[in-house]
Structures are given as C-alpha cells and as structure tokens.
PDB file of N, CA, C and O in Angstrom:
ATOM      1  N   MET A   1     114.223 103.679  65.964  1.00  0.00           N
ATOM      2  CA  MET A   1     113.195 103.629  66.991  1.00  0.00           C
ATOM      3  C   MET A   1     112.325 102.396  66.749  1.00  0.00           C
ATOM      4  O   MET A   1     111.968 102.104  65.608  1.00  0.00           O
ATOM      5  N   SER A   2     111.990 101.688  67.795  1.00  0.00           N
ATOM      6  CA  SER A   2     111.152 100.502  67.645  1.00  0.00           C
ATOM      7  C   SER A   2     109.795 100.747  68.301  1.00  0.00           C
ATOM      8  O   SER A   2     109.658 101.597  69.181  1.00  0.00           O
ATOM      9  N   ASN A   3     108.827 100.009  67.867  1.00  0.00           N
ATOM     10  CA  ASN A   3     107.462 100.157  68.368  1.00  0.00           C
ATOM     11  C   ASN A   3     107.058  98.918  69.143  1.00  0.00           C
ATOM     12  O   ASN A   3     107.656  97.852  69.002  1.00  0.00           O
ATOM     13  N   LEU A   4     106.032  99.078  69.963  1.00  0.00           N
ATOM     14  CA  LEU A   4     105.510  97.976  70.754  1.00  0.00           C
ATOM     15  C   LEU A   4     103.991  98.029  70.680  1.00  0.00           C
ATOM     16  O   LEU A   4     103.383  99.078  70.890  1.00  0.00           O
ATOM     17  N   LEU A   5     103.399  96.903  70.384  1.00  0.00           N
ATOM     18  CA  LEU A   5     101.947  96.815  70.366  1.00  0.00           C
ATOM     19  C   LEU A   5     101.473  96.570  71.788  1.00  0.00           C
ATOM     20  O   LEU A   5     101.917  95.626  72.442  1.00  0.00           O
ATOM     21  N   LEU A   6     100.581  97.408  72.263  1.00  0.00           N
ATOM     22  CA  LEU A   6     100.051  97.279  73.615  1.00  0.00           C
ATOM     23  C   LEU A   6      98.595  96.839  73.508  1.00  0.00           C
ATOM     24  O   LEU A   6      97.758  97.560  72.964  1.00  0.00           O
ATOM     25  N   LYS A   7      98.305  95.665  74.024  1.00  0.00           N
ATOM     26  CA  LYS A   7      96.932  95.162  74.014  1.00  0.00           C
ATOM     27  C   LYS A   7      96.309  95.439  75.377  1.00  0.00           C
ATOM     28  O   LYS A   7      96.860  95.068  76.413  1.00  0.00           O
ATOM     29  N   PHE A   8      95.178  96.083  75.360  1.00  0.00           N
ATOM     30  CA  PHE A   8      94.496  96.428  76.608  1.00  0.00           C
ATOM     31  C   PHE A   8      93.632  95.278  77.099  1.00  0.00           C
ATOM     32  O   PHE A   8      93.210  94.425  76.317  1.00  0.00           O
ATOM     33  N   ARG A   9      93.379  95.263  78.376  1.00  0.00           N
ATOM     34  CA  ARG A   9      92.535  94.250  78.995  1.00  0.00           C
ATOM     35  C   ARG A   9      91.069  94.624  78.812  1.00  0.00           C
ATOM     36  O   ARG A   9      90.736  95.781  78.556  1.00  0.00           O
ATOM     37  N   GLU A  10      90.210  93.637  78.946  1.00  0.00           N
ATOM     38  CA  GLU A  10      88.769  93.904  78.868  1.00  0.00           C
ATOM     39  C   GLU A  10      88.266  94.531  80.160  1.00  0.00           C
ATOM     40  O   GLU A  10      87.280  95.268  80.164  1.00  0.00           O
ATOM     41  N   LYS A  11      88.963  94.227  81.270  1.00  0.00           N
ATOM     42  CA  LYS A  11      88.631  94.873  82.541  1.00  0.00           C
ATOM     43  C   LYS A  11      89.922  95.088  83.313  1.00  0.00           C
ATOM     44  O   LYS A  11      90.900  94.367  83.111  1.00  0.00           O
ATOM     45  N   ASP A  12      89.927  96.080  84.198  1.00  0.00           N
ATOM     46  CA  ASP A  12      91.113  96.388  84.989  1.00  0.00           C
ATOM     47  C   ASP A  12      91.427  95.256  85.959  1.00  0.00           C
ATOM     48  O   ASP A  12      90.532  94.657  86.556  1.00  0.00           O
ATOM     49  N   SER A  13      92.696  94.986  86.097  1.00  0.00           N
ATOM     50  CA  SER A  13      93.140  93.967  87.044  1.00  0.00           C
ATOM     51  C   SER A  13      94.527  94.347  87.541  1.00  0.00           C
ATOM     52  O   SER A  13      95.062  95.398  87.191  1.00  0.00           O
ATOM     53  N   ARG A  14      95.082  93.496  88.341  1.00  0.00           N
ATOM     54  CA  ARG A  14      96.416  93.705  88.873  1.00  0.00           C
ATOM     55  C   ARG A  14      97.469  93.671  87.766  1.00  0.00           C
ATOM     56  O   ARG A  14      98.545  94.248  87.918  1.00  0.00           O
ATOM     57  N   TYR A  15      97.169  93.009  86.670  1.00  0.00           N
ATOM     58  CA  TYR A  15      98.143  92.802  85.602  1.00  0.00           C
ATOM     59  C   TYR A  15      97.851  93.583  84.334  1.00  0.00           C
ATOM     60  O   TYR A  15      98.482  93.332  83.307  1.00  0.00           O
ATOM     61  N   GLY A  16      96.936  94.502  84.370  1.00  0.00           N
ATOM     62  CA  GLY A  16      96.654  95.289  83.183  1.00  0.00           C
ATOM     63  C   GLY A  16      95.451  96.184  83.377  1.00  0.00           C
ATOM     64  O   GLY A  16      94.687  96.033  84.330  1.00  0.00           O
ATOM     65  N   VAL A  17      95.296  97.122  82.456  1.00  0.00           N
ATOM     66  CA  VAL A  17      94.186  98.074  82.532  1.00  0.00           C
ATOM     67  C   VAL A  17      93.471  98.169  81.193  1.00  0.00           C
ATOM     68  O   VAL A  17      93.975  97.725  80.161  1.00  0.00           O
ATOM     69  N   THR A  18      92.309  98.748  81.239  1.00  0.00           N
ATOM     70  CA  THR A  18      91.547  99.003  80.019  1.00  0.00           C
ATOM     71  C   THR A  18      92.042 100.299  79.382  1.00  0.00           C
ATOM     72  O   THR A  18      92.730 101.095  80.022  1.00  0.00           O
ATOM     73  N   ARG A  19      91.696 100.494  78.154  1.00  0.00           N
ATOM     74  CA  ARG A  19      92.050 101.746  77.471  1.00  0.00           C
ATOM     75  C   ARG A  19      91.363 102.920  78.155  1.00  0.00           C
ATOM     76  O   ARG A  19      91.919 104.016  78.225  1.00  0.00           O
ATOM     77  N   LYS A  20      90.160 102.689  78.658  1.00  0.00           N
ATOM     78  CA  LYS A  20      89.421 103.736  79.359  1.00  0.00           C
ATOM     79  C   LYS A  20      90.188 104.206  80.602  1.00  0.00           C
ATOM     80  O   LYS A  20      90.237 105.403  80.888  1.00  0.00           O
ATOM     81  N   THR A  21      90.782 103.270  81.332  1.00  0.00           N
ATOM     82  CA  THR A  21      91.557 103.628  82.520  1.00  0.00           C
ATOM     83  C   THR A  21      92.811 104.406  82.136  1.00  0.00           C
ATOM     84  O   THR A  21      93.146 105.397  82.785  1.00  0.00           O
ATOM     85  N   LEU A  22      93.506 103.968  81.093  1.00  0.00           N
ATOM     86  CA  LEU A  22      94.691 104.698  80.639  1.00  0.00           C
ATOM     87  C   LEU A  22      94.322 106.124  80.245  1.00  0.00           C
ATOM     88  O   LEU A  22      95.039 107.068  80.575  1.00  0.00           O
ATOM     89  N   LYS A  23      93.228 106.275  79.555  1.00  0.00           N
ATOM     90  CA  LYS A  23      92.758 107.611  79.141  1.00  0.00           C
ATOM     91  C   LYS A  23      92.441 108.467  80.367  1.00  0.00           C
ATOM     92  O   LYS A  23      92.762 109.656  80.390  1.00  0.00           O
ATOM     93  N   ALA A  24      91.814 107.875  81.384  1.00  0.00           N
ATOM     94  CA  ALA A  24      91.473 108.612  82.603  1.00  0.00           C
ATOM     95  C   ALA A  24      92.740 109.071  83.328  1.00  0.00           C
ATOM     96  O   ALA A  24      92.806 110.200  83.814  1.00  0.00           O
ATOM     97  N   ILE A  25      93.744 108.196  83.399  1.00  0.00           N
ATOM     98  CA  ILE A  25      95.015 108.575  84.025  1.00  0.00           C
ATOM     99  C   ILE A  25      95.671 109.699  83.236  1.00  0.00           C
ATOM    100  O   ILE A  25      96.150 110.679  83.808  1.00  0.00           O
ATOM    101  N   SER A  26      95.685 109.548  81.929  1.00  0.00           N
ATOM    102  CA  SER A  26      96.269 110.546  81.045  1.00  0.00           C
ATOM    103  C   SER A  26      95.627 111.915  81.252  1.00  0.00           C
ATOM    104  O   SER A  26      96.322 112.926  81.360  1.00  0.00           O
ATOM    105  N   ASP A  27      94.327 111.938  81.305  1.00  0.00           N
ATOM    106  CA  ASP A  27      93.604 113.203  81.519  1.00  0.00           C
ATOM    107  C   ASP A  27      93.884 113.773  82.910  1.00  0.00           C
ATOM    108  O   ASP A  27      94.038 114.984  83.070  1.00  0.00           O
ATOM    109  N   ALA A  28      93.950 112.899  83.912  1.00  0.00           N
ATOM    110  CA  ALA A  28      94.152 113.353  85.294  1.00  0.00           C
ATOM    111  C   ALA A  28      95.521 113.994  85.501  1.00  0.00           C
ATOM    112  O   ALA A  28      95.643 114.961  86.253  1.00  0.00           O
ATOM    113  N   VAL A  29      96.553 113.468  84.841  1.00  0.00           N
ATOM    114  CA  VAL A  29      97.904 113.993  85.047  1.00  0.00           C
ATOM    115  C   VAL A  29      98.353 114.942  83.935  1.00  0.00           C
ATOM    116  O   VAL A  29      99.436 115.522  84.019  1.00  0.00           O
ATOM    117  N   GLY A  30      97.545 115.101  82.914  1.00  0.00           N
ATOM    118  CA  GLY A  30      97.875 116.029  81.843  1.00  0.00           C
ATOM    119  C   GLY A  30      99.024 115.565  80.964  1.00  0.00           C
ATOM    120  O   GLY A  30      99.806 116.379  80.472  1.00  0.00           O
ATOM    121  N   MET A  31      99.123 114.263  80.769  1.00  0.00           N
ATOM    122  CA  MET A  31     100.162 113.692  79.910  1.00  0.00           C
ATOM    123  C   MET A  31      99.497 112.892  78.801  1.00  0.00           C
ATOM    124  O   MET A  31      98.327 112.521  78.892  1.00  0.00           O
ATOM    125  N   SER A  32     100.270 112.637  77.754  1.00  0.00           N
ATOM    126  CA  SER A  32      99.748 111.765  76.704  1.00  0.00           C
ATOM    127  C   SER A  32      99.693 110.340  77.238  1.00  0.00           C
ATOM    128  O   SER A  32     100.357 110.008  78.221  1.00  0.00           O
ATOM    129  N   GLU A  33      98.907 109.513  76.590  1.00  0.00           N
ATOM    130  CA  GLU A  33      98.808 108.114  76.987  1.00  0.00           C
ATOM    131  C   GLU A  33     100.168 107.432  76.864  1.00  0.00           C
ATOM    132  O   GLU A  33     100.523 106.599  77.698  1.00  0.00           O
ATOM    133  N   THR A  34     100.922 107.778  75.837  1.00  0.00           N
ATOM    134  CA  THR A  34     102.253 107.205  75.649  1.00  0.00           C
ATOM    135  C   THR A  34     103.165 107.556  76.819  1.00  0.00           C
ATOM    136  O   THR A  34     103.891 106.695  77.318  1.00  0.00           O
ATOM    137  N   MET A  35     103.136 108.802  77.258  1.00  0.00           N
ATOM    138  CA  MET A  35     103.978 109.224  78.384  1.00  0.00           C
ATOM    139  C   MET A  35     103.566 108.527  79.678  1.00  0.00           C
ATOM    140  O   MET A  35     104.419 108.198  80.503  1.00  0.00           O
ATOM    141  N   VAL A  36     102.276 108.301  79.859  1.00  0.00           N
ATOM    142  CA  VAL A  36     101.805 107.589  81.053  1.00  0.00           C
ATOM    143  C   VAL A  36     102.352 106.160  81.056  1.00  0.00           C
ATOM    144  O   VAL A  36     102.788 105.666  82.095  1.00  0.00           O
ATOM    145  N   VAL A  37     102.330 105.503  79.909  1.00  0.00           N
ATOM    146  CA  VAL A  37     102.860 104.138  79.816  1.00  0.00           C
ATOM    147  C   VAL A  37     104.365 104.152  80.088  1.00  0.00           C
ATOM    148  O   VAL A  37     104.857 103.303  80.832  1.00  0.00           O
ATOM    149  N   HIS A  38     105.099 105.088  79.507  1.00  0.00           N
ATOM    150  CA  HIS A  38     106.537 105.185  79.756  1.00  0.00           C
ATOM    151  C   HIS A  38     106.829 105.424  81.237  1.00  0.00           C
ATOM    152  O   HIS A  38     107.746 104.818  81.791  1.00  0.00           O
ATOM    153  N   LEU A  39     106.073 106.285  81.869  1.00  0.00           N
ATOM    154  CA  LEU A  39     106.257 106.565  83.296  1.00  0.00           C
ATOM    155  C   LEU A  39     106.020 105.312  84.131  1.00  0.00           C
ATOM    156  O   LEU A  39     106.787 105.017  85.048  1.00  0.00           O
ATOM    157  N   ALA A  40     104.970 104.586  83.816  1.00  0.00           N
ATOM    158  CA  ALA A  40     104.654 103.363  84.566  1.00  0.00           C
ATOM    159  C   ALA A  40     105.758 102.320  84.401  1.00  0.00           C
ATOM    160  O   ALA A  40     106.168 101.692  85.378  1.00  0.00           O
ATOM    161  N   VAL A  41     106.234 102.134  83.186  1.00  0.00           N
ATOM    162  CA  VAL A  41     107.287 101.150  82.943  1.00  0.00           C
ATOM    163  C   VAL A  41     108.592 101.593  83.599  1.00  0.00           C
ATOM    164  O   VAL A  41     109.329 100.761  84.127  1.00  0.00           O
ATOM    165  N   SER A  42     108.883 102.885  83.574  1.00  0.00           N
ATOM    166  CA  SER A  42     110.085 103.408  84.217  1.00  0.00           C
ATOM    167  C   SER A  42     110.054 103.158  85.723  1.00  0.00           C
ATOM    168  O   SER A  42     111.060 102.749  86.302  1.00  0.00           O
ATOM    169  N   ARG A  43     108.920 103.397  86.356  1.00  0.00           N
ATOM    170  CA  ARG A  43     108.788 103.149  87.795  1.00  0.00           C
ATOM    171  C   ARG A  43     108.932 101.661  88.106  1.00  0.00           C
ATOM    172  O   ARG A  43     109.552 101.294  89.104  1.00  0.00           O
ATOM    173  N   PHE A  44     108.375 100.821  87.277  1.00  0.00           N
ATOM    174  CA  PHE A  44     108.476  99.380  87.475  1.00  0.00           C
ATOM    175  C   PHE A  44     109.934  98.922  87.320  1.00  0.00           C
ATOM    176  O   PHE A  44     110.398  98.051  88.056  1.00  0.00           O
ATOM    177  N   ALA A  45     110.642  99.510  86.367  1.00  0.00           N
ATOM    178  CA  ALA A  45     112.051  99.164  86.154  1.00  0.00           C
ATOM    179  C   ALA A  45     112.880  99.495  87.395  1.00  0.00           C
ATOM    180  O   ALA A  45     113.761  98.723  87.774  1.00  0.00           O
ATOM    181  N   LYS A  46     112.605 100.632  88.028  1.00  0.00           N
ATOM    182  CA  LYS A  46     113.333 101.002  89.247  1.00  0.00           C
ATOM    183  C   LYS A  46     113.061 100.018  90.373  1.00  0.00           C
ATOM    184  O   LYS A  46     113.939  99.779  91.203  1.00  0.00           O
ATOM    185  N   GLU A  47     111.880  99.450  90.420  1.00  0.00           N
ATOM    186  CA  GLU A  47     111.523  98.458  91.438  1.00  0.00           C
ATOM    187  C   GLU A  47     112.207  97.116  91.188  1.00  0.00           C
ATOM    188  O   GLU A  47     112.664  96.464  92.127  1.00  0.00           O
ATOM    189  N   VAL A  48     112.276  96.709  89.934  1.00  0.00           N
ATOM    190  CA  VAL A  48     112.674  95.348  89.577  1.00  0.00           C
ATOM    191  C   VAL A  48     114.168  95.209  89.280  1.00  0.00           C
ATOM    192  O   VAL A  48     114.797  94.239  89.703  1.00  0.00           O
ATOM    193  N   LEU A  49     114.729  96.164  88.564  1.00  0.00           N
ATOM    194  CA  LEU A  49     116.113  96.030  88.121  1.00  0.00           C
ATOM    195  C   LEU A  49     117.080  96.512  89.202  1.00  0.00           C
ATOM    196  O   LEU A  49     116.762  97.448  89.935  1.00  0.00           O
ATOM    197  N   PRO A  50     118.257  95.887  89.311  1.00  0.00           N
ATOM    198  CA  PRO A  50     119.226  96.326  90.316  1.00  0.00           C
ATOM    199  C   PRO A  50     119.743  97.724  89.992  1.00  0.00           C
ATOM    200  O   PRO A  50     119.831  98.119  88.829  1.00  0.00           O
ATOM    201  N   ALA A  51     120.079  98.457  91.038  1.00  0.00           N
ATOM    202  CA  ALA A  51     120.555  99.826  90.865  1.00  0.00           C
ATOM    203  C   ALA A  51     122.037  99.875  90.513  1.00  0.00           C
ATOM    204  O   ALA A  51     122.557 100.943  90.190  1.00  0.00           O
ATOM    205  N   TYR A  52     122.714  98.748  90.571  1.00  0.00           N
ATOM    206  CA  TYR A  52     124.140  98.704  90.288  1.00  0.00           C
ATOM    207  C   TYR A  52     124.473  97.383  89.593  1.00  0.00           C
ATOM    208  O   TYR A  52     123.703  96.423  89.639  1.00  0.00           O
ATOM    209  N   GLU A  53     125.624  97.364  88.959  1.00  0.00           N
ATOM    210  CA  GLU A  53     126.050  96.144  88.275  1.00  0.00           C
ATOM    211  C   GLU A  53     126.495  95.106  89.294  1.00  0.00           C
ATOM    212  O   GLU A  53     127.012  95.454  90.356  1.00  0.00           O
ATOM    213  N   ALA A  54     126.296  93.846  88.976  1.00  0.00           N
ATOM    214  CA  ALA A  54     126.708  92.766  89.866  1.00  0.00           C
ATOM    215  C   ALA A  54     128.228  92.756  89.998  1.00  0.00           C
ATOM    216  O   ALA A  54     128.945  93.026  89.035  1.00  0.00           O
ATOM    217  N   ASP A  55     128.711  92.442  91.193  1.00  0.00           N
ATOM    218  CA  ASP A  55     130.159  92.364  91.394  1.00  0.00           C
ATOM    219  C   ASP A  55     130.675  90.968  91.014  1.00  0.00           C
ATOM    220  O   ASP A  55     129.943  90.149  90.459  1.00  0.00           O
ATOM    221  N   GLU A  56     131.940  90.723  91.323  1.00  0.00           N
ATOM    222  CA  GLU A  56     132.558  89.446  90.944  1.00  0.00           C
ATOM    223  C   GLU A  56     132.294  88.337  91.954  1.00  0.00           C
ATOM    224  O   GLU A  56     132.848  87.246  91.821  1.00  0.00           O
ATOM    225  N   GLY A  57     131.472  88.586  92.944  1.00  0.00           N
ATOM    226  CA  GLY A  57     131.161  87.557  93.933  1.00  0.00           C
ATOM    227  C   GLY A  57     132.031  87.675  95.176  1.00  0.00           C
ATOM    228  O   GLY A  57     132.675  88.703  95.388  1.00  0.00           O
ATOM    229  N   PRO A  58     132.056  86.622  96.005  1.00  0.00           N
ATOM    230  CA  PRO A  58     132.817  86.670  97.257  1.00  0.00           C
ATOM    231  C   PRO A  58     134.318  86.846  97.009  1.00  0.00           C
ATOM    232  O   PRO A  58     134.847  86.440  95.974  1.00  0.00           O
ATOM    233  N   LEU A  59     134.994  87.469  97.996  1.00  0.00           N
ATOM    234  CA  LEU A  59     136.440  87.653  97.894  1.00  0.00           C
ATOM    235  C   LEU A  59     137.147  86.317  98.085  1.00  0.00           C
ATOM    236  O   LEU A  59     136.696  85.483  98.870  1.00  0.00           O
ATOM    237  N   PRO A  60     138.249  86.110  97.376  1.00  0.00           N
ATOM    238  CA  PRO A  60     139.032  84.884  97.587  1.00  0.00           C
ATOM    239  C   PRO A  60     139.568  84.845  99.021  1.00  0.00           C
ATOM    240  O   PRO A  60     139.811  85.893  99.620  1.00  0.00           O
ATOM    241  N   ALA A  61     139.751  83.653  99.568  1.00  0.00           N
ATOM    242  CA  ALA A  61     140.169  83.482 100.961  1.00  0.00           C
ATOM    243  C   ALA A  61     141.510  84.151 101.237  1.00  0.00           C
ATOM    244  O   ALA A  61     141.676  84.774 102.286  1.00  0.00           O
ATOM    245  N   ASP A  62     142.480  84.037 100.314  1.00  0.00           N
ATOM    246  CA  ASP A  62     143.792  84.644 100.550  1.00  0.00           C
ATOM    247  C   ASP A  62     143.713  86.168 100.580  1.00  0.00           C
ATOM    248  O   ASP A  62     144.401  86.808 101.376  1.00  0.00           O
ATOM    249  N   TYR A  63     142.875  86.757  99.715  1.00  0.00           N
ATOM    250  CA  TYR A  63     142.709  88.212  99.728  1.00  0.00           C
ATOM    251  C   TYR A  63     141.998  88.662 101.005  1.00  0.00           C
ATOM    252  O   TYR A  63     142.363  89.683 101.588  1.00  0.00           O
ATOM    253  N   LEU A  64     141.000  87.920 101.437  1.00  0.00           N
ATOM    254  CA  LEU A  64     140.280  88.252 102.658  1.00  0.00           C
ATOM    255  C   LEU A  64     141.213  88.194 103.866  1.00  0.00           C
ATOM    256  O   LEU A  64     141.137  89.055 104.743  1.00  0.00           O
ATOM    257  N   ALA A  65     142.086  87.196 103.923  1.00  0.00           N
ATOM    258  CA  ALA A  65     143.063  87.092 105.015  1.00  0.00           C
ATOM    259  C   ALA A  65     144.009  88.285 105.001  1.00  0.00           C
ATOM    260  O   ALA A  65     144.300  88.857 106.052  1.00  0.00           O
ATOM    261  N   TRP A  66     144.493  88.668 103.816  1.00  0.00           N
ATOM    262  CA  TRP A  66     145.361  89.837 103.694  1.00  0.00           C
ATOM    263  C   TRP A  66     144.643  91.102 104.156  1.00  0.00           C
ATOM    264  O   TRP A  66     145.225  91.923 104.864  1.00  0.00           O
ATOM    265  N   LEU A  67     143.401  91.258 103.763  1.00  0.00           N
ATOM    266  CA  LEU A  67     142.622  92.437 104.120  1.00  0.00           C
ATOM    267  C   LEU A  67     142.424  92.535 105.639  1.00  0.00           C
ATOM    268  O   LEU A  67     142.558  93.616 106.213  1.00  0.00           O
ATOM    269  N   LYS A  68     142.108  91.419 106.284  1.00  0.00           N
ATOM    270  CA  LYS A  68     141.941  91.407 107.745  1.00  0.00           C
ATOM    271  C   LYS A  68     143.246  91.779 108.444  1.00  0.00           C
ATOM    272  O   LYS A  68     143.242  92.521 109.427  1.00  0.00           O
ATOM    273  N   LYS A  69     144.357  91.261 107.933  1.00  0.00           N
ATOM    274  CA  LYS A  69     145.667  91.558 108.518  1.00  0.00           C
ATOM    275  C   LYS A  69     145.992  93.048 108.360  1.00  0.00           C
ATOM    276  O   LYS A  69     146.472  93.683 109.299  1.00  0.00           O
ATOM    277  N   ALA A  70     145.731  93.597 107.184  1.00  0.00           N
ATOM    278  CA  ALA A  70     145.991  95.013 106.929  1.00  0.00           C
ATOM    279  C   ALA A  70     145.095  95.898 107.791  1.00  0.00           C
ATOM    280  O   ALA A  70     145.542  96.937 108.277  1.00  0.00           O
ATOM    281  N   ALA A  71     143.842  95.502 107.987  1.00  0.00           N
ATOM    282  CA  ALA A  71     142.906  96.285 108.794  1.00  0.00           C
ATOM    283  C   ALA A  71     143.303  96.258 110.262  1.00  0.00           C
ATOM    284  O   ALA A  71     143.141  97.252 110.970  1.00  0.00           O
ATOM    285  N   LYS A  72     143.822  95.127 110.720  1.00  0.00           N
ATOM    286  CA  LYS A  72     144.212  94.991 112.127  1.00  0.00           C
ATOM    287  C   LYS A  72     145.295  96.008 112.482  1.00  0.00           C
ATOM    288  O   LYS A  72     145.320  96.531 113.596  1.00  0.00           O
ATOM    289  N   LYS A  73     146.185  96.287 111.536  1.00  0.00           N
ATOM    290  CA  LYS A  73     147.245  97.272 111.756  1.00  0.00           C
ATOM    291  C   LYS A  73     146.679  98.680 111.955  1.00  0.00           C
ATOM    292  O   LYS A  73     147.295  99.514 112.618  1.00  0.00           O
ATOM    293  N   GLN A  74     145.523  98.932 111.386  1.00  0.00           N
ATOM    294  CA  GLN A  74     144.904 100.259 111.448  1.00  0.00           C
ATOM    295  C   GLN A  74     144.006 100.449 112.673  1.00  0.00           C
ATOM    296  O   GLN A  74     143.586 101.570 112.961  1.00  0.00           O
ATOM    297  N   MET A  75     143.717  99.393 113.377  1.00  0.00           N
ATOM    298  CA  MET A  75     142.812  99.464 114.527  1.00  0.00           C
ATOM    299  C   MET A  75     143.501 100.154 115.705  1.00  0.00           C
ATOM    300  O   MET A  75     144.717 100.039 115.861  1.00  0.00           O
ATOM    301  N   PRO A  76     142.739 100.869 116.534  1.00  0.00           N
ATOM    302  CA  PRO A  76     143.336 101.526 117.706  1.00  0.00           C
ATOM    303  C   PRO A  76     143.862 100.478 118.689  1.00  0.00           C
ATOM    304  O   PRO A  76     143.352  99.361 118.780  1.00  0.00           O
ATOM    305  N   LYS A  77     144.912 100.887 119.423  1.00  0.00           N
ATOM    306  CA  LYS A  77     145.519  99.977 120.388  1.00  0.00           C
ATOM    307  C   LYS A  77     145.403 100.584 121.777  1.00  0.00           C
ATOM    308  O   LYS A  77     145.228 101.795 121.913  1.00  0.00           O
ATOM    309  N   GLY A  78     145.498  99.754 122.806  1.00  0.00           N
ATOM    310  CA  GLY A  78     145.417 100.224 124.180  1.00  0.00           C
ATOM    311  C   GLY A  78     144.134  99.766 124.833  1.00  0.00           C
ATOM    312  O   GLY A  78     143.323  99.064 124.230  1.00  0.00           O
ATOM    313  N   ARG A  79     143.965 100.179 126.086  1.00  0.00           N
ATOM    314  CA  ARG A  79     142.774  99.731 126.809  1.00  0.00           C
ATOM    315  C   ARG A  79     141.591 100.641 126.520  1.00  0.00           C
ATOM    316  O   ARG A  79     141.765 101.802 126.148  1.00  0.00           O
ATOM    317  N   VAL A  80     140.417 100.122 126.689  1.00  0.00           N
ATOM    318  CA  VAL A  80     139.175 100.859 126.458  1.00  0.00           C
ATOM    319  C   VAL A  80     138.929 101.752 127.658  1.00  0.00           C
ATOM    320  O   VAL A  80     138.887 101.265 128.787  1.00  0.00           O
ATOM    321  N   ILE A  81     138.765 103.058 127.438  1.00  0.00           N
ATOM    322  CA  ILE A  81     138.515 104.002 128.522  1.00  0.00           C
ATOM    323  C   ILE A  81     137.026 104.053 128.841  1.00  0.00           C
ATOM    324  O   ILE A  81     136.640 104.019 130.009  1.00  0.00           O
ATOM    325  N   SER A  82     136.197 104.133 127.820  1.00  0.00           N
ATOM    326  CA  SER A  82     134.743 104.117 128.034  1.00  0.00           C
ATOM    327  C   SER A  82     134.077 103.486 126.810  1.00  0.00           C
ATOM    328  O   SER A  82     134.631 103.466 125.711  1.00  0.00           O
ATOM    329  N   ARG A  83     132.897 102.983 127.037  1.00  0.00           N
ATOM    330  CA  ARG A  83     132.164 102.316 125.975  1.00  0.00           C
ATOM    331  C   ARG A  83     130.705 102.686 126.109  1.00  0.00           C
ATOM    332  O   ARG A  83     130.161 102.681 127.214  1.00  0.00           O
ATOM    333  N   LYS A  84     130.063 103.010 124.995  1.00  0.00           N
ATOM    334  CA  LYS A  84     128.636 103.317 124.969  1.00  0.00           C
ATOM    335  C   LYS A  84     127.965 102.406 123.969  1.00  0.00           C
ATOM    336  O   LYS A  84     128.567 102.005 122.972  1.00  0.00           O
ATOM    337  N   SER A  85     126.733 102.086 124.235  1.00  0.00           N
ATOM    338  CA  SER A  85     125.995 101.224 123.335  1.00  0.00           C
ATOM    339  C   SER A  85     124.628 101.847 123.040  1.00  0.00           C
ATOM    340  O   SER A  85     124.016 102.471 123.906  1.00  0.00           O
ATOM    341  N   LEU A  86     124.180 101.672 121.849  1.00  0.00           N
ATOM    342  CA  LEU A  86     122.852 102.160 121.474  1.00  0.00           C
ATOM    343  C   LEU A  86     121.772 101.159 121.834  1.00  0.00           C
ATOM    344  O   LEU A  86     120.584 101.470 121.743  1.00  0.00           O
ATOM    345  N   LEU A  87     122.161  99.979 122.236  1.00  0.00           N
ATOM    346  CA  LEU A  87     121.189  98.930 122.547  1.00  0.00           C
ATOM    347  C   LEU A  87     120.934  98.823 124.014  1.00  0.00           C
ATOM    348  O   LEU A  87     120.139  97.986 124.442  1.00  0.00           O
TER     349      LEU A  87
END
C-alpha cells in the first residue's frame, strides 16, 4: 500500500479546498475524510479517463472495401414501398 501527502489550500478555490471544508463534507455525508477524498478522485477519474481501451485506429482501405462489399450483399433489394422520416 502506498501513501500520498495531501496539502490543503489556505482558502477554498476551484483547484483545492481547506481542511475545514474537507471536515465539513466528511461530517455532512457521514464518511471519513479519507473516504471523501477517494470518492472525489474516483468521480474525477470517471470524468477524465476513457471508459474503454483505445482501438487500433482507422480500418485499412482494403478491409473497409471488403466490409462494404459484404454489407451490400446483406442489404434489402427491390423497390421502396413506403418511407418515413423523423425529420
């Protein structure tokens, strides 16, 4: 297990809080100060970090051409009987 030193701000701002504010939050939600910090960092991680791993990038042109050709075979054929639009 590793530890982290948390230095509090002298006054509350957008980028940090005072120890007094952390204590007030802790008391308001009935959690320890440590749990409040973990909750805040966890919520920030969900905002900032991607929810999935990055893929390999764009498909190669030859694979994309094959995919379009294969999909075309699966498309319905014949004339359009009716058409509706949501726009």
